[in-house]
C-alpha positions as CSV (number, residue, x, y, z in Angstrom):
1,M,2.6,215.5,211.8
2,A,4.4,214.1,208.8
3,T,1.7,215.4,206.5
4,A,2.0,219.0,207.8
5,Y,5.7,219.1,206.6
6,S,5.3,217.2,203.4
7,S,3.5,220.0,201.4
8,P,6.4,222.5,201.6
9,R,8.9,219.9,200.8
10,R,6.9,218.8,197.7
11,S,6.6,222.4,196.7
12,D,10.3,222.9,197.0
13,R,11.0,219.8,194.9
14,R,8.5,220.9,192.3
15,Q,10.1,224.3,192.0
16,T,13.6,222.7,191.8
17,T,12.4,220.5,188.9
18,I,10.8,223.5,187.1
19,D,14.0,225.6,187.6
20,E,16.1,222.7,186.3
21,A,13.9,222.3,183.2
22,I,14.1,226.0,182.4
23,G,17.9,225.9,182.8
24,H,18.1,223.1,180.3
25,A,15.8,225.1,178.0
26,R,18.1,228.0,178.2
27,D,21.0,225.8,177.3
28,I,19.2,224.5,174.3
29,V,18.3,228.1,173.2
30,A,22.0,229.1,173.6
31,E,23.2,226.1,171.7
32,Q,20.7,225.8,168.9
33,G,18.2,228.6,169.0
34,A,14.8,229.1,170.5
35,G,13.0,226.9,168.0
36,A,15.0,223.8,169.1
37,V,13.5,223.5,172.6
38,S,11.4,220.4,173.0
39,I,9.9,218.5,176.0
40,S,11.5,215.3,174.9
41,E,15.0,216.8,174.7
42,I,14.7,218.5,178.1
43,A,13.3,215.3,179.6
44,R,16.3,213.4,178.1
45,R,18.8,215.8,179.7
46,M,17.0,215.5,183.0
47,Q,16.9,211.7,182.7
48,M,13.1,211.7,182.9
49,R,10.4,210.3,180.7
50,P,8.7,213.1,178.7
51,P,5.2,212.4,180.2
52,S,6.7,213.1,183.6
53,L,7.7,216.6,182.5
54,Y,4.1,217.4,181.5
55,K,3.3,217.3,185.2
56,Y,5.2,220.6,185.5
57,F,4.5,222.1,182.0
58,P,1.2,221.1,180.4
59,S,2.5,222.0,177.0
60,L,5.6,223.1,175.1
61,N,4.1,226.6,175.0
62,A,3.8,226.6,178.8
63,L,7.5,225.9,179.0
64,Y,8.2,228.7,176.5
65,D,6.1,231.0,178.6
66,S,8.1,230.2,181.7
67,L,11.3,230.7,179.8
68,F,10.0,234.0,178.4
69,E,9.1,235.3,181.8
70,A,12.5,234.2,183.2
71,G,14.3,236.1,180.4
72,N,12.2,239.2,181.0
73,V,12.8,239.2,184.7
74,E,16.6,238.8,184.2
75,L,16.6,241.6,181.6
76,T,14.7,243.9,183.9
77,R,17.1,243.3,186.8
78,Y,20.1,244.0,184.5
79,V,18.5,247.2,183.2
80,D,17.6,248.3,186.7
81,D,21.2,247.8,187.9
82,A,22.4,249.9,184.9
83,R,20.0,252.7,185.7
84,I,21.3,253.2,189.2
85,G,23.3,256.4,189.6
86,H,21.8,258.0,186.5
87,E,19.6,261.1,186.7
88,P,15.9,260.7,185.7
89,G,15.4,261.9,182.2
90,L,17.6,261.6,179.1
91,D,20.7,260.3,180.8
92,R,18.8,257.4,182.4
93,L,16.8,256.7,179.3
94,L,19.9,256.4,177.1
95,E,21.6,254.1,179.7
96,Q,18.5,251.9,179.7
97,S,18.7,251.6,175.9
98,R,22.4,250.7,176.1
99,A,21.8,248.1,178.8
100,I,19.1,246.3,176.8
101,V,21.6,245.9,173.9
102,R,24.4,244.8,176.2
103,W,22.2,242.2,177.8
104,S,21.1,241.0,174.4
105,M,24.7,240.4,173.5
106,T,25.3,238.2,176.5
107,E,22.0,236.3,176.0
108,P,21.4,236.2,172.2
109,G,19.2,233.1,172.3
110,L,16.9,234.5,175.0
111,A,16.9,238.0,173.3
112,A,15.7,236.4,170.1
113,L,12.8,234.8,172.1
114,L,11.9,238.0,173.8
115,F,12.2,240.4,170.8
116,W,11.9,238.4,167.6
117,R,9.1,235.8,168.5
118,P,10.8,233.0,166.6
119,V,8.4,230.2,167.8
120,P,5.4,229.7,165.6
121,G,2.1,229.8,167.6
122,F,3.7,231.0,170.9
123,E,2.2,234.1,172.5
124,P,3.5,235.0,176.0
125,S,1.0,235.3,178.8
126,D,0.2,238.6,180.5
127,A,2.3,237.5,183.5
128,A,5.3,236.6,181.4
129,F,5.0,239.9,179.5
130,A,4.6,242.1,182.6
131,P,8.3,242.8,183.1
132,A,8.7,244.0,179.6
133,R,5.7,246.4,180.0
134,A,7.4,247.7,183.2
135,L,10.6,248.5,181.2
136,V,8.5,250.4,178.6
137,D,6.7,252.3,181.4
138,Q,10.2,253.3,182.8
139,A,11.1,254.6,179.4
140,R,7.9,256.7,179.2
141,E,8.6,258.2,182.6
142,D,12.1,259.2,181.6
143,L,10.9,260.7,178.3
144,A,8.4,262.8,180.3
145,A,11.2,263.8,182.7
146,A,13.5,264.7,179.9
147,V,10.9,267.0,178.4
148,A,10.2,268.6,181.8
149,R,13.9,269.2,182.3
150,G,14.2,270.8,178.8
151,E,16.5,268.1,177.5
152,L,14.1,267.1,174.8
153,S,11.3,268.9,172.9
154,A,7.7,268.3,173.9
155,A,7.3,266.0,170.9
156,A,9.5,263.5,172.7
157,D,6.8,262.8,175.3
158,S,4.8,260.7,172.8
159,E,4.3,257.1,171.7
160,D,5.8,257.9,168.3
161,A,9.0,259.1,170.0
162,L,9.2,255.9,172.1
163,R,8.5,253.7,169.1
164,L,11.3,255.4,167.1
165,L,13.7,255.0,170.1
166,T,12.8,251.3,170.4
167,S,13.3,250.8,166.7
168,V,16.8,252.3,166.9
169,V,17.7,250.1,169.8
170,S,16.2,246.9,168.5
171,G,17.6,247.6,165.0
172,I,21.1,247.9,166.3
173,G,20.8,244.8,168.5
174,S,19.2,242.7,165.8
175,Q,21.8,243.6,163.2
176,Q,24.6,242.8,165.6
177,I,23.2,239.4,166.7
178,S,22.3,238.4,163.1
179,N,25.5,239.4,161.5
180,E,28.2,239.1,164.1
181,P,26.9,237.0,167.0
182,G,30.3,236.2,168.5
183,A,31.4,239.8,169.0
184,T,31.3,241.8,172.3
185,Y,29.2,244.9,172.9
186,E,32.4,247.0,172.7
187,T,33.8,245.4,169.6
188,G,30.7,244.7,167.6
189,A,30.5,246.4,164.2
190,Y,26.9,247.5,164.9
191,T,26.9,247.9,168.7
192,R,29.8,250.4,168.6
193,L,27.5,252.6,166.5
194,L,24.7,252.5,169.1
195,D,25.7,255.8,170.7
196,D,25.8,257.5,167.3
197,A,22.4,256.2,166.5
198,L,21.0,257.3,169.9
199,Q,22.4,260.8,169.4
200,M,20.7,261.0,166.0
201,W,17.4,260.3,167.9
202,V,18.3,262.9,170.5
203,R,19.0,265.5,167.8
204,H,15.7,264.8,166.2
205,F,14.0,265.8,169.5
206,T,16.3,268.6,170.5
207,P,14.4,271.5,172.0
């Protein structure tokens, strides 16, 4: 009978160890940047030998992949919460754009990993990248809704319009984090210009 109950307990312990390691990786990213993460440093913080940590992450890139996925899941939840109460179409699309920048300001280290790809040789897996694709699909749906509602011209329901919007959003976020990382979303020299930049994009696709 003992064997029947040992597997779930081992699984819980394994997940607890994985979650703890990812938590330490997040701390390192926040303190020193995404490139500073290492198996040896995480093992030291967990009071483990580095080879023991490889039982949970077969490589450093596997750990980055888990961190990338965790960041994307967290960002998606944040954005989904921000979208609640907003009408499908332009209103919800613009709020999603603001939410991405707001979240990036609270998690600049993770945002750099998600948006800048600062780790040489690391490519996220399809599973880790899936939440980001879902966010893009949401934006596509709202673009189509905005066009159907007459809020934007037909040209807005296109990949070029989406690329231009993401360039505006990522540009503001990148400039803010690079030049004034300690500021808040409300006080940042660049983030306080986000609505102006978004309205420039809206005017470009005005019916």
